[in-house]
N, C-alpha and C positions, 0 to 999 in steps of 0.2 A: 286775552286779546288775540285777534286773528292774525296769523303770520303768513304772508305770501310764500309760495313754494320756492321761488328763487332766493329769497332771503334765508329760508331754512337751509338750503344747500350751502350758501356762503357761510352761514353761522356754523354749520356742521364742520366745515373745514377749519375755521378759526378755533372752534372749541376743541377740535382734535389737536391742534398745535398747542393750545393752552394745557390740555391734559397731558401732553408729552413733556412738560417742563420737569417733573420729578425724575423720570428716567434719563432725560438729557443731562440733567444736573448731576447725576451720580455716575451713570454708566460710561460717560464719555471719558472720565479721567481714571477709571478703574485700572487700565493697563499701567498707569504711572505710579500706583501705590507702592509696589516693591522698590521702584527707583527712588521714591521719596524716603523710604525707610533707610536706604543705603546712603543717600546724599546727605541727609540730616543726622545720620548716626543715631536713630531712634528705634522704637519698637513697633511691631505690628499693631499692638493695642493703641498706642498713641496716634498713629496715622489713621486707624479706624475711627478715631474720634472726629475726624473730618466728615465721615459718613454719619456717625451717630449724632453729632452736633447739628448737622443739617436737618436730620429727621426730627429731632426733639424740637428745635425752633420752628420748623415747618409745621409740626403737629400742634404746637401751642398757638401759633398764628392762625391756624385754621379756625380756632374757636372764635376769633374776632371778625374775620372777613364776612362770614355768613350773615350774622345779625346786622352788621353795618350796611351790607348790600340790601337787606330787607328794608332798612329804613331810608337810605340815601340813594338807592339805585345801584345796578350792577356796574355800569361803565366807570363812574368816577372812582369807585373803590378799586376796581380792577386795574385801571390805569395807574393809580398810585402804587399799588403793589408791584406791578411789573417794572415801574421806574426804579423802585428800591432794588429789584432783582438786577437790573442793568448796572447800577452803581456797585452792587456787591460783587459782581463778576470782575470788575476792575480791581477791587480790593484783593480778591483771591489771586488775580494775575500778578499783583505786585508783592505778594507775601514772600518774606525772606526766612520764615521759621514755621515750625508746626503750629505754634500758638497763633501766629498771624493768620495762617490759613484756616485754622479752626474758627477764628472770629469771623473771617470773611464768609465761610460756609454757613455759619449761624445766620448772618444777615441774608445770605442767598436763600436759605430755607424760609426765612420770614417773607421774602418777596415772592418766591415760587408758590407759596401757599395760596396766594390770591388767585393764581391761574388754575390751580388744581381744584379748589373748592368751588369757585364760581363757574368753572366750565361744567361741573356736575349740576349745580343749581340751575344754570341756564338751559340744560336739557329739559328740565321740568317747565321752564318758561316757554320754550319753543315747540316742544313736542308733548303729546299726550298718549297715555295707555300703551297699547302694543306698538304704536309708532315710536314712542320713546325707547322701548326695549330694543327695537330694530336699529334706531339711531345710535344707541349706546354700543351695539354690536359693530356697526360700521365705524364708529369712532375708535373702538378698541383695535380693529384691524389696522387702521391708519397709525394709531399711537404705537402699536407694537413694532413699527419700523424703527422707532427711536432706540429702544434697547438692542435691536438687532444691528443697526448701523453705527450707533454711537461709539461702542468700544473699538470697532474696526477703524472708524475715522480717528479716534483718539490714538490708536496704535500707529496708524499711518503718520499722524502729525508728530508723534514722538520720534519718528525716524529722521525728521529734518528740522525739528524745533523742540524746545523744552516744554514742560507741562503747562507753563503760563499761557501758551498759545491756545490751549483748550478752553480756558476761561474767557479769553478774548472772543473766541468763536461763539461761546454761549451768550456773550454780551450782544453780539450782532443779532442772534436769534431773538433776544429780548426786544430789541428795537423793531424787528419785523413784526413781532406780536403786538406791540403798541400801535403800529400803523394799522394792523388788521382790526383791532378792537375799536380804534377811533372811528372806523368806517361803519361799524355795526349800529343798528338802531337799538336804542335802549329797550330791553324786553320787560323790565320791571322798574318803572319810574319810582322816584321817591314818594313815600306815603305821608299821610298827615299824622300817622301815629308817632308818638315820641319814642326816643331810643329806649327809655325805661319800659314802655309797653312792649316793645319788641323783645327786650331782654327778659321780660316776665314770661312771655311765651317760650322763649329759649330755655329758661330754667325749668319750666314745666316739662318740656321735652326731655331735658337732661335727667329729670327725676322719674321719667317713665321707664320703669325697670324692665318691662318687656321689650321695648324698643332698643334700649341700651344693651340688653343681653343678646338680642339678635345681631346688633352691630359688632359686639365683642366676639361672638362665635365666628362670624364671617371674617373678621380681622385675624383671628387665630388660624383660620384655614389658609390664610395667605402667608403665614410666617415661614414655611419652607422656602418659598421663592426669595424672601428677604435674607434668609440665611445663606442662600446661594449667592446673592448679590454681594453680601458682606464678606464671604469667605472664599469665593471662587478664584480670585486672583492669587491668593496664597496657596490654595489647593493645586492649581494648575501650574503656577510659576515656581513656587518654592518646593512643594511636595513632589510634583511630577517632573519638575525641571524643564518645563516648556519656556519658550521665549514669550515676551509680552505680545508680540504679533500673533504667535500661534494661539496664545490664550484668548486673544480677541476673537479669533475664528470660532473657538469652542463656545464662547459667550454668545456670539451671533447665532450659532446653531441652536442654542437654547432659546434665544429670543425668537427665532423662526418658528420653533415649536409653539411658543406663546401666540404668535400671530395665527398659526394654523388652528389653534384652539379657539380663538376668537371667530375665525371664519366658519369652523364647524358649528359653533354656537349659532351664528346667524342662519345657517341652513336648518339646524334643528328647531329653531324658533318657529319655523313655518309648519312644523309637524307636531310639536308637543309643548305643553306649558313650561314656562321658564323655571318654575319651582322644581319640576321633575329633572330638568337639566342640571340644576344646582346639585341635587343629590347624586345624580349620575356622575357628575364631574368629581365630587369628593370621594366617591367610591373608587374612581380611577386614581386619585391621589393616594389613597390608602394602599392600593395594590402596587403602584409604582414605587412608593416609599419602601415597602417590604422588599421589592426586587433590588432597589438601590442598596439596602442594608446587606443583602446577600452578595452584591457585586462590588462592594467597597474596596476590595483589594485587587481589582482586575485592571488597573491602569486608567489612563484618561478616558477611553471609550466606555469602560465599565462604570465610570462616573457619568459621562455625558449622555449615554443612551437612556438609562432609567430616569435621569433627571429631566430629559426632554419629554418623556412620557408624563412625568409628574407635572411639568410646566404646561403641557398641552391640556391636561385635565383641568388645571387651575384656570387656564384661559377660557375654557368652556363655561366656567362658573361666574366669571367676573361681570359681564353685562347683565344677566338676569339677577345676580345678587344685588347690584347697585340699584336696579329698577325695583326689586322687591323691597328694599329699604326705603326708597323714595315713596313708594305707594303706601307706606305706613303713616304718612302725614298728609294733611290736606291744605296746609298753608305754611308760610315761612319756609319756603324751599331752601333759602340760603342758610338758615340756621340748621335745618336737617342735614344739608350737604356738609356743613362744617363738622357736625358730630360724626357723620359717617366717615369722612376723610380723616378726622382726628383719630378714631379708633383704628382705622387701617394703618396709619403711619406710626402711632405709638407702638402698635404690634411690630411694625417693621423695624423701628429703632431698637426695640428690645431684642428682636431676633438677631440684628447685626452685632449688638453688644455681646449677646450670648455666644454666637459662633466665633467671636474673636478671642474668647477665653482659651487657655492653653489645653485644649482637648488632645488626647493621644490620637484620635481618629476623627477628624472633622466631617468626613463623608458619612461615617456611621452615625455621628451625632445629628447631622442634617436629616438623615433617613428616619431616625427615631422621632424627631420633631414632626415630620410629615405623618408618621403613623399615629401618633398621639392626637395631634390637632384635627386631622381628618376624621378620626373615630369620634371625637367629641362632637363635631358638626353633624355627622350622620346620626348620632344618637339623640342629640338635644334639639336641633333645629326643627325637625318635624313636630316635636312635642309642643313647641311654642305657638303653633297655629299660624294662620295667615290673615286673620281679620285685620282690616285697616285700623290704625290708631288715629285719634284726633290730634 
């Protein structure tokens, strides 16, 4: 379908807000994690289950929203998912124990999945070819403001309110997203195909070993950033002895590096193919991870500097990586987006569980994850070729 330019601009802004739901849902309350451990007299591993539970439910829910949207249209499925997100934020705000918060976070992950996967699918609905690659880069720059500002806002809120206020703020953002989606024109109306027919195509895509291997490789390449998300508050607050507010600034610094990586990607896309940018970015991740391993004992900035370079390099790879995977399919964009996002966040949940284990040196562990995963991508991804899949 032909989409007018003004509608594309409006859609781009709304899709950016939707794509920001995962970082908003996690990074905003990261400064409160050590406080929760102390208040509830529990362990880091238990509190980290609020992160892991979110990403597991988020990842599983991704598998359903894409096919449903291919059959029934994007808007009704998206509005239902965001409504669940809004209700789950209220559950989290009222939690009185780690178990209750974990349950609320699981529901929140189920709702946020609709925003994440359908924002990616709708980029294929609204944009084509190189235009879509540039749109993903613009979205990424906007979305990167979320992890940069979210922990700072969370840290500020903790100075005059308890952590429940953070989830109430997320609820308000969910309501704003519902209003924005409601005003959008449906880009992929309901089809005459049955849900069984849609699921049949979905299963064929899942059984496409080449496509799934590509998804898995790119997801593995993202695990160092998820290790940082899951372990950074304990590294900076517990290990380095910084305050929650000081930690939020270091986290924002890393998020600014991610935004800079997205911006550099957008500039490079005017001069070189996206696939070359992907390989260039992962080479940067490999070098930055090695430097991080060497600087693991040099204090907060010894951690923050190399990690920012790693994150910048990863940011360069994200828009062309997502577009590269979308180009492998010619129909059922919702199903493809579900599988892409599923592999991303299963890798993320695994990384956050992994970094929460009682490692003697979490910084060195994170660095080794970066070295191994980036090396795998650089060796294997070019061998898989780039021919589009049906």
